N, C-alpha and C positions, 0 to 999 in steps of 0.2 A: 698633624696638619703641616703641609709644606709652608715654609715661610713666604710671605708676600714678596713679590718681585717688584722693584720700583718701576714706574712707568718711564720708558726711555725718552730722552729728549727728541725733538723733531729731527728727522734726517734731512739731508740735502739732496736735491736733484743734481744731476751733473752740472758743473759750473757753466759750461757752454750752453746749456739748455735751460737753466733755471729761470732766466728772465721771461721766457716765452711759455714754458711748460705749464705754469700755473694758469696763465691766461687761456691756453688751449683746453685745459681741463675744465675751467669755469665755463667757457663757451660751449664745450661739448655737453656738459651737464645741463645747461640751460636749454640747449637745442633739444636734447632728448626729453627733457621735462615737458617742453611745449609740444613736440611731435606726438608724444604718447599721452598728453593731457593728464599728467600725474599731479595731484595736489601738492606733494612735497617729495623731493628727491634729496638724499644726503649721500655723500660719497667720500672715500678716502683712498689714497695711494700710499703704499709702503715701499721703501727702498732701504737696503742695508739693515733690515731688522727693525726699522722704526717708521713712524708716520711721517711722510714727506709733504703731503698736501691733504686738505679737507675742503669740502665745498658743499653748498646747499643751493636749491632752486625751488621755485614753485610759489603759489599764492598762500598755501597753508603754512603757518609759522613753524619753523624748526631751526635748530642750530646744530653745530657739530656735536654737542652733547645730548641732543634729543634721541631718546631710545625708540626704536621701531621693533615690532614683532618680526622675528627673522625666520619663522616657520621652521622648515626642515634643516636649516643650518644648525639647529639644536642637535641633530643626529651625530655629526662628527664629534661634538662635545660629549655626548652620551657614550660614543665609541671609545673616547679616551678613558673615561671612567672604567669601562669594561676591560680595556687593555691593561690598565694599571693593576687590575686583579690578576690578569695573566702574568704580568711581570713579577708580582708578589708570590706567584705559585699557587694561587687560590683557585684557579680554574685553568683548563686547557682549551685552546681555540677549537680543537676537534672533539671536545667532550659534548655529548648531547645535553641540551639545555635542561631536559627533564631530570638530569642528575642533581640539579640545584633548585629547579622549580618543578615540582611534581605536577602542578596544575597548569603548566604552560601549554598554550596551543602548540601543536606540532612538537611534542616533547622529544621526539627522536631527531629533530634538526639540531645541527651543531651550533655552537656559539659563532663560529666563523660564517656559517651559512646565514644566520640572522644578520650579522654585520654587513654581508655582501648582498643582501636581498635575494638569496637563493634558497630560502627555507621552504618555499612553496606556499606561503601564507597569502591570503587575499590582501589587497591594498588597504582596505578600510575595515573597521569593525561593523557588524550588523547594527541596524538602527538608523536614526536620523543622521544627517550630514554633521558629523561631530565637530568639524572645524568651525561651524557657525552655531550649532545647537549646543555644543558642549558635550563632554563625555563623563562617565561615571567612574566608580572605583575599580580596582583590580578584580575584585570578586564579581562585580557586574560585567566586566569585560569577559572574564572566563565563562560566566554563565550565559553570555550572549550567543555562544556557539560560533566562534570565529571559523570561517571556512578555509579549508586547505585546497588550493587549486592544482598543485603539483606535488610530487614526491620531493623531499629535500634534495637539493643538488641538481634537480632535473633541468631547470632553466632560471634565468634572472627574471624576477618580477618584483618591482618596487613595492615595499610593504611598510606602511606606517605602523601596523600592528606588531611587526617584528621588533621595532624599536620600543614599543610599549613593553614587550617582553624583556628586552635588554635593560630598560630602566628599572623594571621590577627586580631583575637579577641584581642590579647595583644596590637597590634598597635592602634586599634580603641579606646581602653580604655585609653591609655596613650598619644595618639597624636604624637607618634614618632616611629621610627623603632623598630622592635622586638629585634634586636641585641643591640641597644642602651639601651633598658630596661634591658636586661641581663647583659650588662656591668656594669650598675649603681647599679642594685639590687641583682645580684648574683655573677658575677665573681670578681668584685673589693672587695666586703665585705668578700669573702672567700679566698682572696689572690691569685686568679688565674690569675697571671700577664701574663702568656703565652698563654692565650685563647682569641679568637676573631673571628669575621666573616671572617676577613682576618688575615693572620699570623702577630702577633705583632713583631716578630723578624725573626730569621732564619727559613726557611721552607724546609721541605723534598720535594723531587721530587717523584711523583707517577709513577710507571711503570706497564706495562703488561709484564710478563715474559713468553716467549714462552714455551709451555709445552714440546716440543720435541727438543729444541735447546737452546744453551747458548746465546740467544739474548733477547733484551728487546725493548719495544716500550714505549716512553714517552706518558703518558695519558694526555689529555687536562684537564685544570682546568676551568670548566665552571661556569658561574654565575647562581645562582639558583632562583633569583627573588623571587616570592611569595612562592616558594617551600623551600626557605632557612631554615625556622624553623624546617623542617624535617631532614636536614642533611648537612648544609653548614659550620659548625663551625670547626675551627682549634684549637688544644690544644696539650699539652704535657702529657706524662704519669704521671708526678709529679702533675700537676694540676688536672688530673682526679682522682688521689688518694686523693687529698684534697677534691674534690667534693664527692667522695664515702665515705670518712671518716665522713664528715659532714652528709651525708645522713643517715648513720647508727648510728650517735651520738657516734663515737669512741673518747675517750679522753675527757678532761675537757676544754671546751673553755670559761668558765665563763659566759655562756648564750649568747655569741655573735652569735652562730648559730641560735638561736631563732629569732633574728632580721631579718634574711633572710626568714625563715619559721619555725614556732614553731615545736618542737619535735613531738607533737601529730599529726600534719599534715604530717610530714615526715614518721611517722609510718603508717599513712593512705596510703601514696604513696606506701609503700612496702607491703601492705596487698593484697593478691590475690583476684581479682574480676572476672577475665575471664580466664577460663581454656583453654589452647591450646590443643585441642583434636586430634591432628595429631599423638600423641604418645600414646601407651597403654603399661604399665600403664602411667598415666599422670606424666610428670616430669617438666612441665613448666606452668606458668600462667602469667597474666598481672595485675599489680596494676595500680596506677595513673601515668603513664609515665615511669614505670620501669618494667623490666621482673623479674620474681621470679623463680628460679630454685631449684629443689630438687635432692639430690644425697645421696648415703650412706656415713656415717661418716667414720672416720679412721678405717681401718680394717673391713669395711663393717657394722659397728655398728652405732647406733645413727644417724639417718638421719639428714643431715645438709641442711640449706637453705642459698642461696646467692641471693642478689639482684643486679641489675645493668642494663647494656644494651650493645649490640654490635653495630658496625657500619661498613658500607661498601659502598664505592663509587669507581668508576674506579680509580685505582692507590693506593687506601688506604683501610686498614681495621683496626679496633680497637675493643678492648674489655675492659669493666670495670665490675669487680665483687667485691662485698663486703659481708662479713659475719656479719650479725647483732649480732650474739651471741658473737663473739670474737673481732669484730672491725677490723679484718684483711681485707686488700683491695689490689687487684692487678689490674694493668692497663697495657695493651700492645698496641702499635701502630706499624703498618707496612706499607711499601711503595710498596705493591704488590696487584694488582687486585685480584689475586687468593687467597690471604690471608695466614694466618698462623695457622688456626684452631681457638681455643679460648685460654683463659688464664688458662685453666685447668693445663697446664704443670707447671705453677708457683704455682697455688693453691695447687697442690699435694705436693709441697715442704713445704707448711705450714700445711699439714695434712688435707686439705679440698679438696676432689676430686671434679671434675667438674660433670656436669650432664651426664647421660647415653647417648650414641650416639643414634641418630635417627635410628630405625630399617629400614633396606632396604625393599622396596616393591618388591616382586618377581613377575615378569611378564613373561608370555610365549612368544614364538616367533611364533605366529600363525597368522591367518587372511589371506585373499586372496584379499582384496581390493587394487587394484593397486595404487590408490591415497595415501592410507596409507603406502603401502610398499615403495613408492617413497620418503617418509619422514624418513624412517628408516636409522639408522647409526649414525655416530658421527657428532655432531654440536659443535660449540664453542661459549660460551658466553664470549666475549673478548678473553682471553687466556685460559679459562677453558673448558675442554672437557665435553660434555654431550652426552648421548646415547639415541636415540629414538628407541624403539622396538615396534613391533606390537603384541599385545596380542591375545590369541585365541578368545577372545570375540570381536575383532576388534578395541579395544581401543588402544591409543598410551600411552606408558609408557616412560616418560622423566626422566632419571636417572642422578643424579649428582655424582661427584667424591667421596663425603662423604657418599654415600649410600641412600640419600633421593631421593624421586621421586614424581612426580605428574602424575596422570592418566587423560588423556583427552579422552572424548567421542564425537562422531560426533552428532551434533544437527542441527536443521534447520538453526541456526545462525552460524554454523561452529563448529570447535573443541573447546570444553569448558572443563576446569579442573573440574573433578568430585570427585577426592580423592587426598589426599596428603596435602602438606603444602602451600608454598608461592603462587602458581599459582592456587589454588583451586578457582573456580568461574571465573577465567580469561580466555581469549581467546587465542588460538594458531592459528596464521594466516600465511600460507605460502606466501612468497613474491617472485614473479617471474616476469621477463620480458619475459620469455619463459617457456620451460619445460626442466628439472625439476625445482623445487623451488631453488632459490639461497640463500634464507635466511628465517628465521622464526622470526616473530614478536609475542612475548608472553607478553601480557600486556605492550607493548612498548619496551620490552627488545629485542635486535637485536642479533640473533644467526646466525652464518655463517658456511660454510663448512671448512673454514680455519680460524685461529685466526685473527680477525679484517681484514677480506678479503677486500682489497681496491677496488675490483670489485663491491662491493655492497655499498649502501648508508649508511655507518656507521655513526650513529648520532654523531655529534661532530667532524667528520673527523678523519683522520689518520695522525700522524706526518709525514710531507713531507720527513724527514730524514729516515723514515722507521725503520725496525728492525736493531739494531746494535749489534755487538758482544761485550760481556762483560764476565768476569769470574764469572758467576752466580753460577755454580755448584762447590761444594767444591773441586772436583778433578781438575777442570779447574783452579780454583784460586791457588791451590797448584802448578800446573804445571807452571802457569805464574810466580809465586813467585820464583820457582826454576830455571827458564830459564834465 
């Protein structure tokens, strides 16, 4: 086991900026929390390899040490454990994973392809929506018949299943659980005392915030089983800043960071290997376990690069972004399924704008297929509204609140995503006990005509207490305070 690294002392913002920077961060966090109606937001900024600022906002109680579920930010940590095996000569990045896991889905995919989401695996495992319902053992995952959508290396397609495979690879190599490996070899050495598969201390409560009312629904905290390496970890923004600062080699740690993973390998992590071709021009790519974003520099000049990851599971969203050129790092965690956007609103205060927003896909309102028309209208993924429109060519256009969309075409196998982002290649399946459809199953995600409609089989169930009134909106909170 690598020796634990002391938690570094707080860093300082630039002297000429320090008196106002903290106020700007506080104001920006409160504003974002109110605009996005998030019960709790917690954030941290890192400079020179240490935490320079922390802040919290919202009506739900939280402090700088409160842990949030960070979802897919678990993935770069899992990637570090895999790369440590490569450094030790125990595997090669270009080795087929089947050499080490004979029962792995897509055994001919390489370790590098799994790390970069180019193994061709489906985004989610078959069965109920695992992030809310929970997931089973490795044996159950293998037996479920995970689908392969493309040949390995053919294209980028984000896959949670791929990281379940990588987590299992780590377990087989070490003979103990993946999170025990991360605890001993990553979190403890980097001083990440608030990070774990379960919360080490105080934990935030995750909520679904109703889009049209000041009510919230407590989200279930499911156990993820073999899917854990893809998104089960809890952490704090300060710990995420420590991880991000180490990732981009910010500050002088006396070489302690190399004991976890040599700098040359961290730079390999952050090197783009697979372009995300859903945007034109390309603004995002994947390295070995991290996403790489490009955006204009301050004033629109000198394009800047940031590396990190985002995370989202029911009740929680999180973002980690680090600038390799300056060493500046921001991390934000929130307790809302609908999220808070990303960390750009804090990066902008550091002079590093976030990536350009995804362009909206414009679809027509045509088509005469009655089965397609019956699916048109508003659906809810948890509390988040999505709109299904029928295009003139008969395809379905599923649009999200932030302007992204996936286009689904009818095939002999049913509706299949043919263009767009997350659900490209995945199936859209109407769920009905009668007519019309009461829900949509999209790659196991459960969309309903009302937010978490209890009349449908919502994976993970719905809190028996139901939606309860709270002062989510700023105006409601102010009214309550003044009454």
